[in-house]
C-alpha positions in Angstrom: -8.6 -59.9 30.1 -5.4 -61.2 31.5 -4.1 -64.7 30.6 -1.1 -66.9 32.0 0.8 -68.0 29.4 -0.4 -71.6 29.4 -4.0 -70.2 28.8 -2.9 -67.6 26.0 -1.4 -70.1 24.3 -3.9 -73.0 24.3 -6.7 -70.4 23.6 -5.1 -68.9 20.7 -4.3 -71.9 19.3 -7.8 -73.1 19.4 -9.1 -69.4 18.0 -9.5 -69.6 14.1 -10.4 -65.6 14.7 -6.9 -64.7 16.3 -4.4 -62.0 15.6 -1.0 -61.5 17.6 -0.4 -58.4 18.4 3.3 -56.9 19.8 3.4 -53.6 21.2 6.9 -53.3 22.4 9.7 -50.9 20.4 11.7 -52.0 17.1 14.5 -52.4 19.5 12.4 -55.4 21.5 10.9 -56.9 18.7 14.7 -57.1 16.9 15.4 -59.7 19.5 12.5 -62.0 18.4 8.9 -62.1 18.2 5.7 -64.6 18.5 5.5 -65.8 14.8 3.1 -64.1 12.9 2.5 -61.1 15.3 1.7 -57.9 13.8 3.8 -55.0 15.5 2.5 -52.1 16.8 4.6 -49.7 19.7 2.6 -48.6 22.0 5.4 -45.8 22.5 4.3 -44.3 19.7 1.5 -42.4 21.3 -1.4 -41.3 18.5 0.8 -43.4 15.7 -0.4 -46.4 18.0 -4.0 -45.5 18.0 -3.8 -44.4 13.7 -2.4 -48.4 13.6 -4.8 -49.7 15.9 -7.9 -47.9 13.6 -6.6 -49.8 10.7 -7.6 -53.3 12.4 -10.5 -55.2 12.1 -12.1 -54.7 15.7 -14.3 -58.5 15.3 -11.0 -60.5 15.6 -9.7 -61.5 19.0 -6.6 -59.7 19.9 -3.1 -61.8 22.1 -1.7 -58.3 23.1 2.1 -58.9 24.6 5.1 -56.8 25.4 8.3 -57.7 27.3 6.9 -57.9 30.6 2.8 -57.6 30.6 2.4 -54.1 31.6 2.4 -52.2 28.4 0.1 -54.7 26.7 -2.4 -54.9 29.6 -2.7 -51.0 28.7 -2.7 -51.7 25.0 -6.0 -53.9 25.6 -7.6 -51.3 27.8 -6.9 -48.5 25.2 -8.3 -51.3 22.3 -11.4 -51.6 24.6 -12.1 -48.3 24.5 -12.1 -47.6 20.6 -14.1 -50.3 20.3 -12.3 -53.6 20.5 -14.4 -56.5 22.2 -11.7 -59.4 22.6 -8.5 -58.6 23.9 -6.0 -60.8 25.8 -3.2 -59.8 27.7 0.0 -62.5 28.0 0.6 -62.2 31.9 4.5 -61.9 32.0 5.3 -61.2 28.5 7.6 -62.3 26.1 10.4 -62.7 28.8 8.5 -65.6 30.1 7.4 -66.6 26.6 7.8 -70.5 26.2 6.8 -71.1 22.3 8.1 -70.5 19.1 9.9 -67.4 18.2 11.0 -66.2 15.1 13.1 -62.9 13.9 10.7 -60.2 12.0 11.9 -59.5 8.4 11.2 -56.0 8.6 10.4 -53.8 11.5 
């Protein structure tokens, strides 16, 4: 499901079962991430799928990339392999107005 920046943020804040997932490349993530996000580069192909399979499918996933296209693709893939609740951040990180942190390790 695509959510506007405002809806994505307000729903995330109210969701006690939420996981934030960043599907950008390591270079993109080095510029900053949404605090608490898990990093799983969609361009890693099968490696991306393997990492998804390690996640708890009962959680609600808030997914983003740079502009919203790759994260929409990631949500689709996740839904196909059994994730029920995925939310794509429309406009992606480049339109993000919230808090940003620098990841410890990539």
